[in-house]
Short mmCIF file of the C-alpha atoms (twelve columns), coordinates in Angstrom:
data_MODEL
# 
_entry.id   MODEL 
# 
loop_
_atom_site.group_PDB 
_atom_site.id 
_atom_site.type_symbol 
_atom_site.label_atom_id 
_atom_site.label_alt_id 
_atom_site.label_comp_id 
_atom_site.label_asym_id 
_atom_site.label_seq_id 
_atom_site.Cartn_x 
_atom_site.Cartn_y 
_atom_site.Cartn_z 
_atom_site.pdbx_PDB_model_num 
ATOM 1  C CA . MET A 1  85.405  72.384 165.751 1 
ATOM 2  C CA . PRO A 2  86.452  68.539 166.326 1 
ATOM 3  C CA . HIS A 3  87.804  66.465 163.838 1 
ATOM 4  C CA . PRO A 4  85.436  63.093 163.279 1 
ATOM 5  C CA . VAL A 5  87.507  59.911 164.182 1 
ATOM 6  C CA . ASP A 6  88.042  58.265 160.467 1 
ATOM 7  C CA . ALA A 7  85.948  54.696 161.011 1 
ATOM 8  C CA . ALA A 8  88.570  52.701 159.241 1 
ATOM 9  C CA . THR A 9  91.409  53.039 162.488 1 
ATOM 10 C CA . PRO A 10 92.758  50.347 163.667 1 
ATOM 11 C CA . ALA A 11 91.999  51.593 167.167 1 
ATOM 12 C CA . HIS A 12 88.546  52.755 166.018 1 
ATOM 13 C CA . ARG A 13 88.297  49.078 164.325 1 
ATOM 14 C CA . SER A 14 88.983  46.673 167.111 1 
ATOM 15 C CA . ALA A 15 87.175  48.964 169.624 1 
ATOM 16 C CA . ARG A 16 84.098  48.137 168.189 1 
ATOM 17 C CA . LEU A 17 84.321  44.122 167.759 1 
ATOM 18 C CA . PRO A 18 83.394  41.763 170.442 1 
ATOM 19 C CA . LEU A 19 86.287  40.732 172.720 1 
ATOM 20 C CA . ALA A 20 87.459  36.610 171.770 1 
ATOM 21 C CA . PHE A 21 89.653  34.712 173.146 1 
ATOM 22 C CA . LEU A 22 91.524  31.714 171.964 1 
ATOM 23 C CA . VAL A 23 92.488  29.283 175.784 1 
ATOM 24 C CA . GLY A 24 95.671  27.156 175.029 1 
ATOM 25 C CA . ARG A 25 98.846  26.320 176.888 1 
ATOM 26 C CA . SER A 26 102.161 28.416 176.054 1 
ATOM 27 C CA . ALA A 27 105.413 26.554 174.590 1 
ATOM 28 C CA . GLU A 28 106.813 26.778 178.235 1 
ATOM 29 C CA . GLY A 29 103.896 23.819 179.501 1 
ATOM 30 C CA . HIS A 30 101.274 27.464 181.082 1 
ATOM 31 C CA . TRP A 31 97.824  27.609 180.594 1 
ATOM 32 C CA . LEU A 32 96.965  31.113 178.553 1 
ATOM 33 C CA . ALA A 33 93.608  32.959 177.749 1 
ATOM 34 C CA . VAL A 34 95.235  35.442 175.124 1 
ATOM 35 C CA . GLU A 35 92.380  38.052 173.505 1 
ATOM 36 C CA . THR A 36 92.065  37.327 169.589 1 
ATOM 37 C CA . HIS A 37 92.466  41.323 168.865 1 
ATOM 38 C CA . GLY A 38 95.255  41.890 171.416 1 
ATOM 39 C CA . LEU A 39 93.214  43.935 173.934 1 
ATOM 40 C CA . GLY A 40 93.775  41.352 177.172 1 
ATOM 41 C CA . GLY A 41 94.352  38.370 178.318 1 
ATOM 42 C CA . GLY A 42 96.355  35.932 181.296 1 
ATOM 43 C CA . ILE A 43 98.227  33.020 182.881 1 
ATOM 44 C CA . PHE A 44 96.576  30.588 184.066 1 
ATOM 45 C CA . ARG A 45 96.796  27.674 186.646 1 
ATOM 46 C CA . THR A 46 94.380  24.710 185.110 1 
ATOM 47 C CA . CYS A 47 92.856  25.007 181.710 1 
ATOM 48 C CA . ARG A 48 89.341  25.208 183.561 1 
ATOM 49 C CA . ASP A 49 90.195  28.915 184.959 1 
ATOM 50 C CA . ALA A 50 91.104  29.903 181.702 1 
ATOM 51 C CA . LEU A 51 88.291  29.451 180.450 1 
ATOM 52 C CA . HIS A 52 86.826  30.130 183.489 1 
ATOM 53 C CA . TYR A 53 88.071  34.040 183.036 1 
ATOM 54 C CA . ALA A 54 87.361  34.269 179.216 1 
ATOM 55 C CA . ALA A 55 83.503  32.580 179.685 1 
ATOM 56 C CA . ALA A 56 83.229  35.919 181.884 1 
ATOM 57 C CA . GLU A 57 85.269  38.657 179.889 1 
ATOM 58 C CA . THR A 58 83.026  37.426 176.977 1 
ATOM 59 C CA . GLY A 59 79.682  37.933 178.326 1 
ATOM 60 C CA . ARG A 60 79.750  33.749 177.632 1 
ATOM 61 C CA . ARG A 61 78.896  34.982 174.318 1 
ATOM 62 C CA . PRO A 62 78.213  31.651 172.115 1 
ATOM 63 C CA . ASP A 63 81.633  30.742 170.061 1 
ATOM 64 C CA . ALA A 64 83.908  33.925 171.591 1 
ATOM 65 C CA . VAL A 65 86.363  30.588 173.575 1 
ATOM 66 C CA . ARG A 66 88.336  28.166 171.567 1 
ATOM 67 C CA . LEU A 67 91.207  26.082 171.960 1 
ATOM 68 C CA . ALA A 68 94.087  27.047 170.436 1 
ATOM 69 C CA . GLU A 69 95.511  24.257 167.877 1 
ATOM 70 C CA . THR A 70 98.782  25.595 168.657 1 
ATOM 71 C CA . THR A 71 100.769 27.031 171.293 1 
ATOM 72 C CA . LEU A 72 100.044 30.554 172.343 1 
ATOM 73 C CA . ALA A 73 102.172 33.563 173.597 1 
ATOM 74 C CA . LEU A 74 101.168 36.512 175.776 1 
ATOM 75 C CA . ALA A 75 102.098 39.583 173.148 1 
ATOM 76 C CA . PRO A 76 104.902 41.487 175.312 1 
# 
């Protein structure tokens, strides 16, 4: 009989959390959209492109995309 997945495990919790993005510049000056749970992101030519991507990924939910107050980096 399979064992149930523990709801407290990080992978299980992050799968249930709604996507949210921070949009801002990297230290090199590139525009980034970074998913707040480390699940995705990308480098973009303009702020508008990064915002468009993040909004589309979050289903245009209110408050799902924020502008970062500090520099951002993509996780390796």
